[in-house]
N, C-alpha and C positions, 0 to 999 in steps of 0.2 A: 696302727689303726685296727680296731676289732673287726673280725669277720661278722657278717650278718647273723649267723647262728649263735655266735658268742654274745652278740648284743640282744638277741631276742630268742633265747633257747626255748623258752616255754611256749611261745607262739607257734614255733615250728616243730613241736613235739606231737606226733600223731596221737589220736584218741579213738578208741573203739566204743561205739554205742550199740548195744546188742551185738550184732554180728557185722556191723558196718564200720569200717575204719576210715576216719577223716584224715587226710594227709597233714593237716595243720589245725590250729584252734581258731581259725578265722572263718566266719560264716556270713552269708547275706540272708537276712531274715525276710519273711514273707512280705511281698508288696506286689502291686499290679498297676497297669495303665491300660486304658481302653484301646490305645493304639496297637497293642499286642494281640488283639482279639478280632476274629471275624465270625460273626453270628454266634458269639459266646464261646468260641473255641480258640485255643492258642494258634497263632499263625507263625510264619517264618520270621517275622520281625522279633517275636518273643524268643524264638530259638536262637537267633543271632545275638540277642541281648545276653542270654545265658552263656552262649559259647564264648563270647568275648571276655566275660568274667572268669570262665573256666580257663581260658588261655592265660588270663592274668593270675592264676594260681590259687584262687579261693578254695577252701576245703569243702564247703557246703553251700548249696543254693536251695532256698526254700521257696517253692512256688506259692504265691499268695492268692487270697480272695477267690477260692474255689467253692462256689455255691453248689448245694446238693439237691435243690428243688428248682422248678421252672420259674419261680417268682424272684430269683436272684436278679440283681440290677443289671443294666445293659453293659456296664464296664466290669463285670465279674465273669470269671470262667464258669461255664455251666457243665458240671459233672453229673449229668442226669441220664445218660445213655452210653452205650458202647461206642458211640461216635467219638468220645473223648480219648479212647485207648490209643489209636495211632498218633494223636496229637501229643499225648503223654510220652509216647515212644520217641517222638521227634525232640521233645524237650530234654528227656533223660539222656539221649544219645549226644545232644549238644554239650552236656556237662561231662559225660563219661569219656568222650573222645580225648579230653584233656585232663582227666584225673579228678574231676569234681563230682561229689555225690549230690544227688538231687532228691529232696523231700518235697511233699505236697501238703499244704495246709488246707483243711476243710472248714467251712464256715456256714452258719446261717445268720444273716444280719438282722432278722427279727424286726424289732420296732424301728430299726433304722433303714428299712427298705426304701430305696429311692424310686421316684416315679420315672418311668421311661419317657422319652420325648413325646409330647402330645397327650400323655395320660394325666389328667388334672387331679384325680383322686386315686390314691393307691392304697389298697387295704393290706395291712401288714399284720404281724404277730407281735406279741409282747408277753413278758412274764408277769407284769403287774396287773392288778384288777382295779386299781384306782386310777382313772384316766387323768392326764394332765389337761389343764384348761385350754391349752393351745394346740393339742394334738388334732391331727386330721382323723376322720373316722377310721376305726380299727375293728378287726374281727374280734370276737370274744376270745378270752384266754383258751388255749388248747387244753383239752382234758387229758388225763393220764394216758389213755389209750392213743390219743393223737400224738402225744409226745413220744411215746414208745415207737410209734410208726415212723416218726421223724428220725429217731435214733437208728432204726433199721435202715433208713435211706443213707445215713452216714456210713453204715457198714458196707452197703452195696457200693457206694462211691469210693470207699477206701479200697475195696477189692478191684475196682476198675483201675485205680491208680497203680496198684501193684502189677496188674496185667499189662500195663503200659510201661513197665520197667522202672518205675519210681522206687527209690531206695528206702524211703521211710515216710511215715505219716505224722501229721500234727493237727490237733484240734484247736481251733481258735476260740478262746474263752476270755478275751480281754477287750479293752477299748469300747465297752458299752454295747457290744453286739449280743446276740441272743443268749448264748450260754453265760456270758458275763451278767446279763440282766437277771438271770436266775440266782446267781451268787449274791447279788447286791441286796442287802436288807432294806434299802431304800426303794428299789424298783420292784422287788419281789414281795408282793403282799398276799400271796396265795395262802390258803388255809388248808390245803390238802397235803399229801406226802411230798410235794415239791416245794413247799414253802415253810417258813418258820425257822427252825434250827438250822445250823450250818450243815448238819448231816442231811436234812431234807433239801436245803437249797442246792447242795452239790449233787443231788440224785440224778438230775438230768445229765450232768457231765459224766458221772459214773456210768450211767446206762449207755450213753453215747460212746464212751471209750470201750465199754464191753462189746458193743456192736462192731466197732471198728476193729478191735482185736480179733473178733470172730471172722471178720471179712479178710484180714491179712495174714492170719496165722501167728505162730509164736516166734518166728525167726526174724520178723521185720520190726525195726525200731518204731515205737509209737510214743509221741510226746504230746504235751499240752502247753499252750501259751496262755499265761496268766499275768496278772498284775502283782507287783510286790506291795502295793498299797493303792486304794482307790483315790486318795487325795481329795476326798470330800467328806464333810461332816456326816456322820451316821453310816458311812460306807464300810467296806471291808478294810481292816487294818493289816499291818504286816504280820501280827500275831495270828490273825484269822487265816491269812494265806499260808503261813507256816503250818498251821494245823491241817489245812486242806491238803497241802503237799504231803505231809506225814501220813495222812489217811490214804491218799492215792498210792503212796509207796507201799504201805502195809498191805494193800489189796493186790499189789503186783500189776497194776493196770498200765503204768507208763514206764518208759525207759529214760526219759529226760524231761526237764522242765525248762521252758523258755519264758523269761520274765521281762515285763516292762513296768511302767507305773503311771497311774492317772489316765486320762483320756485326752484326745485332741492335742492342744498345744503342749500339755504336760508330757505327753508321750512323744510327740514328734520333735519337740525341743527347738523352737526358734532361737535365733542367734543370741538374744539377751540371756537365755538361761545358762547356768553353769555347766561345764563339762562333767561327765560322770556323776550327774546329780543323784542318781538313785542307787549307787553302788553300796552305800551303807545299809539300805533297806534290803537289797538283794543278798548281802552278806549274812543278814540275820536268817533269811530263809535257807541259805546255803548251810548254815550251822544246824539246821533241823532235819537234814536229809543226806543220804548217801548218793542220791541221784545226780547225774551230771546237770549242771546249771548253765544255760545260755542266757545272755542278756543283751538287749539293744537299748542304749541310753546315752547318746552323745559321747561315745568313745571314738574320737576321730583321729587319733595319732597312734602310731605303733608303740610309742613309749607308754602311753596310758594302757593300751591293750596288754602289753607284756607284764606290766605291774599288776593288772587285775588277775591274770592267770597265775603269775608267780606267787602272789600273796594268798592264793587259794580261794579268792572271792568268786572266780568264774572258772568254768572248764572250757567254755567256748565263747568267744567274743563276737557278737553280731555287729558288723560294721557296714551297714547297708548303704547309708548315704555316702560314706567314704568311697564305695564302689560305684555309686551312681556318678560321682564326680570323676573318679578314675578307675576304670575297669581293671587296670593292671596294678592296683594298689598293693595287693599281696605280693606279687612277684617283685615289684620294685623294693618293697621292704626286705624280702628275702635276699635280693641282690645288693642291698646296701645303697640303693639309689633314692634315698629319702627326699632329696631336694628336687627330684624329677616328678614327684607326686603332685597331682592337682588335688590339694586338700579341700575337703568340703568346708564351705563357709557357713553352713547352717542357715542360709538366708531363706530357704524354702520357696524361693520365687519360681523356680522351674520344675522342681520335683513334686512339691505339694500344690503349688499355685497353678500348675498346668495339669489339669485332671485328665486330659486326653493323651497328649504326647509328653509323658513325663521325661524331663531332660535335666540338664545341669546348667546353672547360670553361666559357666565359662567352659563347658565342654560340649560343643555342638554335636559331637559324634554320638552322645548318649541318646538311645532310642532310634538312631540312624545307622546302627552297626551293619545292617545287611548291605547297605550301599556305600557307607562312608568309612568303615573300620579299616579297610585296606586302601592306602593311598597309591594310586596308579602313577608310575613315573611319567613325567612330561614327555610328550612326543618330540618337542623341540625345546632346548634350553633357551630361556629368555633372560634378559637383564631387566629386573623389576625394581623400581624405586617406590618405596612406601613412605608416605609423609604422615607421621603420627604414630606414636608408640603406646597408644591406649589399647584396651582389649581388642577392638576391631582390627587395628593395624597389626598388632602382634600376632593375633590368630592367623591373619592372612599371611604374615611374614613366615611364621613357622610352617604353615601348610605348603606354601609355595617353595620354600627352601627344601623341605623334605621330599618334594617331588623332583628336585634337581635343578631348580632355577637359581640364578645368581640374584641375591637380594641385598639392597641397600635401604636402611631405615633411617629416616630423619625425625627428630623431635626437638622443638625449641626448648623443652624442659630438660633438666639434667637427670631425669629418672624415667624409668619405664613404668607404665601403668595408667597414665592419664588421670581422669577424675576419680578413679578408685581411691587415690590417696586422700581426697577430700571426704569421700564417703566414710572412710575408715577412721576419720577423726571423731565420729560419733562413738562413744563407749559401747553402745548397744549394737553398733554395726562394725565393730573393730575387726572382725574376722574377714572383712572384705580385703584387708591388706594381703591375705593369702593369694589373691588373684595377681596382684602386682609382684609378689615374691616369686610366684611360679614363672611368670614371663621373664622376670629379671634373671633368674637362674638359667633359664633356657638360653638367654642371650650370652651368658657367661660361658656356657658349655657347648654352644651350638656348633663350633668348629670341630668337635670330636665326633666323628661318625659312630652311630650305634645301630645294632640290630641289622647290620649289613645294608643299611639304606644308602642309596646313591644320592648325595646332596651336592648342591652347588656352593658357591662362595657366599659368605654372609658378612655384612658390615653394618654396624649401627653407629650413627653420629648423633649423640645427645648434645643438648645445648647448641644445636645448629638449626637455624630456620631455613627451610628449603624455599627457594624462589623459582620463578619461571626460568631465569637465567641459569641457576644451578642445575635444574633438571635438563635444560637444553644442552648444557655442556656434558652431561653424563650420557646423553643419547640412549635412553632406555627403550626397551620394546613396549613396556607397559608402566603406567603410574597408577598407584592406588592412593587416593586421597582420603585420609582418615584423620582429618584435622579437628574433629570435634565440633562443639557448639559454644555459643556464648549466651549467657543468661539474659532474658528480657528484663529491661529496666522499666519500672512503672513509677511515675511521679504522681504524687497525691497533692491536691490543692492544699495550700498552707505554707509552701515555701521550703519545707524541710526536705533534705535529700534522703531517700530511702536506700537500703542496702539490698543486694541480691544475696542468695544463699552463699555463693563463693566469697563474696565480700565479707560476710560475717565469719566465715570459717578461716579467713586469712588476716583479718584486721586485728589490731591490738584492742582488746576488750577492756582495758583499764578505764574506769569511770562509767562503765555500763552496769547499771544496777537493775534496770527494768527494761524488758524488750517485748515488743508485739510482733508476732509472726503471723503473716497473712498468706494462706495457702490457696492458690487458684488451681492446683493440679491434682491434688489428692494422692500424689506419689510419695515415695519415701523421703524426698529431699527435705521438705519442711519438718517432718517428724524427726528426721535425723538431726537437723539443725536445732530443734527444740531440745533434744537430748544433749547435744553439745553445749548449748548455752546453760541449761538448767544444771548440768553437771558441774559447771563452774560457779554455781551459787547465784546465778542471775535469775531474777523473778520473771517468768515467762507467761504470757497469755497468747493463746493460739486461736485464730478465727479462720473460718473458711466460708465462702459463699455457697459451697456445696451442701447437700443434705446429709452428708456423712463425713465425719472427720477421717481424713486419710483413707478415703473409700477405695482407692485404686491399689491398695497394698494387700498382699496375701493375708487372709483373715487371722491366722494364728499369730503371725508376727505382729499384725496390727493390734490385736487384743493384748499381747504381752507388753508391747511398748507403751500403749496407752495406760495400762495398769501401773506400770513402773513410773511413768511420768506424772500421773495423778498423785502417786505416793509422795513425789517430790514437791507437790503443790502447784504443778502446772494447771492452768485453767483452760478448758476447751469449750468452744462455742461454734455450732454450725449455723448455716443460713445467714451469716453476717459478713459485711464488707466494710472496709475502711474508706471513708469518704472525705476526711479532712484531718490534717495533722499540722498543728501550729504550735511552735515552741515545744512544750512537753505534753500537750493535751491532744488526745486522739478522739475523733468523732466516729462512732461506729453505728451503722444502720442495718437493721434486720431486713432481709429481702422480702419476706412474706408479710410480716405484721406492720411494716412501715414504722417501726419503733426505732428511736435513737438513744444512744447512751454515750457517755464520755469516759475515757480512761486517762487518769492524770499521771504525771511524772514519768512519761515514756522517754527513755534515753535513746532508743533506736527502734526503727521499724524495718523488718526484713520481709520482703515480698517474694514468694516463690510463684513465678508466673510462666514457667516453661522456658524454652530456649530456642534459638534460631541457629541454623547450620552455618558453619564457617566453610564456605565452598568456593571462595574466590580463586584459589589456586587451580581447582579443577577447570574452571572456565578459562583460566589463563593458558593452560597447557594443551587444551583441545586444538587439534590441528598441528601441534608440534610433535606429539607422541602418538604412535599408532593406536594404542589401547589406553583408555582412561576410565577408571572406576572410582566412584565415590561411595564410601561405606561408613557405617556407624552413624554417629551424630552429625557428621558432615553431610550425610545424605538426608536424614531426618532424625531429630532427637529421639532416642529410643533407650530401651533397657540394655544392661550389660549382656543379657542373654541374646537379645536380638542383634547386638553389635558383634558378638563373637560368632554367632551363626552366619551373619553376612560375611564376616572375614573368612570363615572356613569355606563358605560357598565360593567366594571369588578366588581363594587360593586353589581350589579344585578346578576352576574354569580355565585358568591360564595355561 
């Protein structure tokens, strides 16, 4: 078997940027969550988040979303006075204690300024002079003197970061924010020296970088985060960005380039988008410069990262969501423990979808590091029976076992993971299988103690249904019921039997040519099923009584899935409900306009109407077992994130 360094020699080869040496080529790029801030300043939760990833071995952590004026949004760091300096010291020390370098990214969000709570109209700044028809009122374009004053503020903010012990600075000039607006030939319609040619459009970036360099001196690394392509007609192309980078390099303004591509869903990359999608574009810019290149773009496995560095495409790989999912990703790779990694599923449900407490769909410790990262040994060892090996049950089992309890897990299925396996049948949600794979591997290895942890005995009994009698015979101290839920069945007048989503995912689809999907929940279930059916060549129509198709799904994932499904010919209609289905004819009524229409030749109707808890066992064992907990869908049907969070919580309570 190869040693980790032989398997990933390029990833663990140090690199020096300016005078700062990173211990490896793995970085966490700039990101932020409102939970990490108190009155616009980083708090101890943010420091704990950084420290856990530094313990996990990452080479570089970039602090994100640091505004340099008072009109930064409520969920952004405010670097506007010396009050930030001790907070920077706290964050820098959190990384330095464990060998991680810490950079800070500075930003002005310009035309994208969010309104604080209660502020109905927020006046922002923009590069363009031609207003969009749907824009809120904005202040006029800043004149050159005002722009230079703003650049000066960037320099002052950069100096404060260095005074706080930060190792390097980065300018945010991508994803549609203020400096990126100036670069865009679409959004920048100015006619002065800051508009027109690329040389003029890049002037604001140049002058800001010059001010930042003046603020930090010549010894500190300074970089800029750009796009490799705007991914919109009339925007900046890869050739344009290559020219920009070449010019910045010739001026000696920056020490590295960090690249993404596109805005929104293109940049953040929901699950349906391909891995490493922008590497070919990044490689073209790499060929135009000698500067070190960093890139964040759906590189989620160490194998992909090693290849990107080994081939010369990248110097540093930004694996941000990989470390949101597993803070010890880098160290596990270094130690060869690849199967112990909680791999990112790219679902965006809890990292992007939760704008306040950014977390991970199946790692409840993320953003709770200050109180949850260290598991306290149990004061008294207990015998715990857990019924259900889905995400809730398995998270509870792993947590309780790691604290020293004896754990027995039952599941009537022959595999770990619960309903995750059904979700992963959707081609566009296939990466959900990583959740089941992680828990399965932990079960296989759990009897091997690691990291000096004192653990109890562990046993899993698959394809075994636990009964009240079974549990009585085991005489446990506590029972955790994680038996899941059952889908609600809805019958429609007309005599035909409808399917639930699990029915459709498990039935033989031979003879099914046309299907009607009725979504009453707005969650991923119906959209996932639509993907599953249409991928098999079935003609699918999707209706919902709601005002928005799949309205409960994280926005970027929703837009990506809808776009791809429409390309397959799936038809979507909101505000409609199925009222009758007879033979092969479906009668559909619009909720608001009281209009009716028929759809012919329907072979099956699938109705997503939510689920009901399966909690009978919990009722049966009360009075028999001292402690009984009902979690996950067995408590109330919920998301995977909520289920694993509840499992982690109960595992810590026992």
